[in-house]
N, C-alpha and C positions, 0 to 999 in steps of 0.2 A: 331557575330549576336547581334543586339541591343535589348534592352528590349522591344521596341515597336513591333519588329518582333517576339520575343520569346513568348510573351503572347498569340497571336492568334494561334501560333503553339502548345503551351502547351494546350490551351483550346481545340483545335481540337483533340489532342492526348488523352486528358482526356475523351472527348466525345466518341471516337472510343473504348477506353479501357472499358468505362462504358457500351457501347452497347454490346461489346464482352462478358463482365462478365454477363450481364443480359441474353444474349442468352445461355451462358454456363449453368447458374443456371437453366433456364427453361428446357434445354435439359437434364441435369443431373436428374432433378426431373421426367421428362417424362420417362427417361430410367429406373429409379427406379420403377416407377409405372408399366411399361411394363414388368418388370422382375417378378412381383407378379403373383401368380396363381389367377384364378377367385375367389376362396374362400377367399384368403388373401385380394384381392382388395375389395370384399364385406364386409369383417370384418373391414378393415380400414375405408371404407366409413361409415359403421354403427357406429364405434367409433367416427367419426367426426360429426355424426348426419346428414349425407348426403346420397343421393342415389349414386350408382356407377357412373352414368352419371354426376351428379353434381360434384363429386370429380374429375373426369377426366377433366371436363370443367374448374374447378379451377386450376388444375395443368397446363393445356394448357395455361391459362391466364398468368402464370408465377408468380414469387414471389411478384410482385408488381401489380398484376392484379386487386386488389381491394383497392389500396391505397386511391382512391378518396372517398370511402364510409365513413370512419371515419371523413375525412375532411368535407364532406358534412353534416354529422351529427352535427359536431361542429358548422358549419356555421348556422345551423338551431336551435342551442341551445339545442342539444340533447347530452347527455353524452354516447359516444359509449361503454365505459367500463361497465356502468350500463346496457345497452341494452344487451351486450354480457353475462353478469352475470345473469341477470333476465330472458332473453328471448333468450336463446341460439339457439333454432330452427329458430326463426324469423331472428336472426342475420345471421345464415348460409344461409338461403334463400336469404337474401339481398346480401350477398357476391356472391352467385351464379349469381344473376341478374346483379350485378355490373361487375363481371368478363366477362359476355357476352355482355356488353353494347357496342353499336356502336356510342355513343355520348361522348366518353371520352375526345376528344379534346375540345369540347364545355364545358364540365363539368370542366376540368382543367382550362380553360380560365376564366370561370365564378367564380370559386373558387379564382383564383389569383386576379381577378378584384373586389372581394368582392361583387358580384351581384348574386351569386348563389341562395340566399334566394328569390329573386324576379323572377328568371327564371327557376328554377329546374323543375317546373311543366310541362314545355314545352317539356322536353326530358328525364327526369330521370325515369327509369323503376321501381324505388323504391319510387316514389313520394307519392303514396297513403299510403304506410306503414310509410314513413317519416312523413307525416302529422298526422297520428294516434299517432306516437311516440311523436311528439312534443306537443301533447295535454295532455300528461301524466306528471304531475309535478314531479313525482318521478324519471323521466329520465332526468331531467334538471340538468346541472352541478351546483355544490355548488358555491355561489357567492364569 
């Protein structure tokens, strides 16, 4: 097998294995959640600062279901770490909104193309909150 043929095959194999791993992670987390009693689930959700419904939605979204949110925050010159530390409830609400988002493909594309700052208002469920956060100078990253 030549190198030219091996690279596409390797790439495809890596993609399939990555897809399988993500699916397994999400399934394992859902199984763990399903094994909890209602009382344990409520306690876990409360510890996370979420409702039970929000916690279940986040787990269903998988381990990377909100990866776009900190990327979007950085694109808008908001420090996600500061928001999480100072405004934990707001941060969790934003994660829940992001996890349930139907515009992830557009979001990822706009982030990759560095045009998210100009277009996020058109599709982001967190747009209003993001605008409020970027108006706060304490939440901007250090230069």
